[in-house]
C-alpha positions, 0 to 999 in steps of 0.5 A: 739899262747900264751905259758907259758914255763916250770919252774925251781923249787926246789927239793920239787916242792912246790915253783911253782904251776900249777895254771891257767895262768890268765895273758895270759888267759885274753890276749887270751880273748881279742884277741878272742874278736878282731877276732883272732884265739887263741891257748894256751899252758901251757908247765909247766902244761902239763909237770907237771910229767916231770922233768929234773935235772938242778942242785943238788937243782933244776929241770925243770918241763914241756914239753921237748923243742922238744915237745914244738917246735913240737906244735908250728910247728903244729899250724903255728902261725903268732904271739907267745906271751910268758909269764914270770911271774917269773924271774926263768922262764926267761931262759926257756922263752928265749929258747922258743923264740929261738925255734919260730925263728928257725921255722920261722924268720917271726913269731913275738914274744911278751913277757910279764909278771912280769919279762919283766915288771921289767927287760925290758932292760935285756929281749930286749938283746935277738934279737929274741924278737920283743917286750915286754909288760909291766904291764897289756897287755889287752889294748896293745896287739891288737895294738901291734900285728897289728903294728908288722904284718903291719910293723908300728911304735911302738913308740906311743904304751903304755907299750911296749918295743922294739929295734931300732938297738942296742937301746932299746926303753921303753914306760912306762906303763901309761894307766891302765885299770880303768873299769875292768868289761870291760875285758872279763873273762879269756879264760879258755876254751882254757886250760886243766882245769881238769889238773889244778884241778887234780894237786898235788900242789896248791898255798898255798898248803892248799885247802880243796876241790878238785875242786879249781881254781885261781881267781882275783877280783882286780888289784893294790897295793897302798903300797911300800914294798921295796922288792916288784914289784907288783905295777909295774905289776898292778899299784900303785892304786887298781882297783876293779871289780864290785861285779856283775861282780865277781859273774857272773864269779864265776857262770860260773866256778861253772856251767862249771867246778863244782868249789868248792873252789877259790884262790883269787890271789888279792894283796889287796882284802880288799883294799876298805873295803866297797867293800870287805864287799859287795863282801863277803856278795854276796858270802855268799848269792849266793854260797857255796864255800870255799876260801883262799887268798894265797897272803895274806891280810893286817892286818891293814885293817882287823876288826871284821866285815870284818873277820866275813863276810870272815868266813860267805862267805867261807873263811877258812884261813887268811894269814897275810902279816906281813913280820916281828915280829919286829916293828922297821923292819917294820917301818924303813926297809921294809916300811910296815904299819903293827901295830903288837900290833893289830895282836894277837887280830886279830889272836884270833878272826880268830881262834874263828871264826874257820878259820886258821891263818898264817903269812908271814915272810921275813928274812934278810931285808935291807934298804939303811941305816939299816940291820935287825939283827939276834936278830930281826929275832928271835923276829919275830919267838918269836912274832909268837909263842906268837901270836899263828900264824904259820909263812911261812918264806922266805929269802929276794929276790932281785927281778928285779925292786925292791928297795932291788936289787938296795940297794944290788947292791949299798952296794955290799950285793949280794952273790958271783956269784949272778945270777937271776937263784937263785931268789927263796924265799927259796934261799939266795941272800944277805949277809951283814956285820951283818950276813953271809948267813950261819949264817942267815940260821942257825938261821932261820932253828933252829927257824923254828924247834922250832916253828914247835915243839911248834905248834905241842905240843900246837895246838888245836886238830883240827889243830893237826889232819890237820897236821896228815892228811898232813903227810899221804898226803905227806909222803915224806915231812913228812920224810924230816922234821923228818930227818931235825929235828933230824939231825939239832937239834944237829947242829943248834944254834940260833946265830952267828957261823962260825961252825955249828958242835957239838953245842947244842940248848939253854935250853929254846927253846921257848924263 
């Protein structure tokens, strides 16, 4: 039995999305090929309409634990695999682990996902966890299950962690799958696909068509941004599925589920430009679908030819993962090979082709010897306005296994009472001698207000119409924004302050 546990979300519930859990869906497919009987339970999705208040700022979304326990008891599994893709899921994951062992101690429990991969020692402190899988698990899952059921030694299993007494044994992941075509397609038929399609929120929240789903065409990222751990989950070397293999799965989704739109969840879908071009040409020639890349694309790999192929093949939105509008921050702090002087021309080309353009920004970056200043953060917003690209902003997140977390611990930058429960992109975890959390949030919120107003006033008519459409689709969020605007425009100022009350914004709010 494979389980995705409930998730902790913010009040708006837009920081977690009920997408198909591709990780365990791939694992399910491998186990089916090996002759196992497999059942999947996405407790997050199936309890999407059930909220449990955790704190004033957070809710748990998903099936109640007693119902999860009932489902496990009904299936009577020999082995339960539980995913924890997000660190904020970890308590719910551990609760499900406990439920399993309460039913029967002899049931073997395996945990996988991004969190166990990045924090294996922490997960293994739970004595109810029999083993963890780090990184991609398709090659490890069958030998691990056989070893656990037969009581065999786990020491030689690649990418597996376990305990011997009080000692944690971590076998580092080295055997990455080179031929991704050799893996069977995710076992979506074991999941309630219509519920994913009908869910209110999608990854990125921008879908144009109703019948949409997640998809991945490659694994791995060759870059080492200091806040990221993606390379630990899927390796440092990008590996690509063949175009033929991708088309075959897409055809299955169209035939079986009438899919009209795809979210390509790749970390680096254009890492190999020739292959990307071939893939986009094939999409154009064989399908009439819309698609987006909610995880972003690398601006330094884009060119006119690739953008034209993206548009022709159904892409409607380009998220540029620039992270900062300060070249100094990119070069000296984040370690990301973005060249900002290239971005405005790319944005102009994207808009000329009829696609939307957005940017990902991270506020509050740090390195071993440098701290992003408030002025550099202002520079990021100013850059986005000048380049006419809308920014989606998150605060620097100290993910387990990231260089940022190590630096923050060493420099004592973590906020008082720091807890992994707070690892959400819209929640601050870091405070530096350069700025307090209050000062950082004051600046970021004010700059977000300025930028939203600027885009509302200057955007082309088609974008204004989309904004109006979103207002009608999400009236509560629209109300919250207007309330924020009128309440905070009088109190937020764009620089250092110990008190946010009765402070007026500068006269020229666009600079």
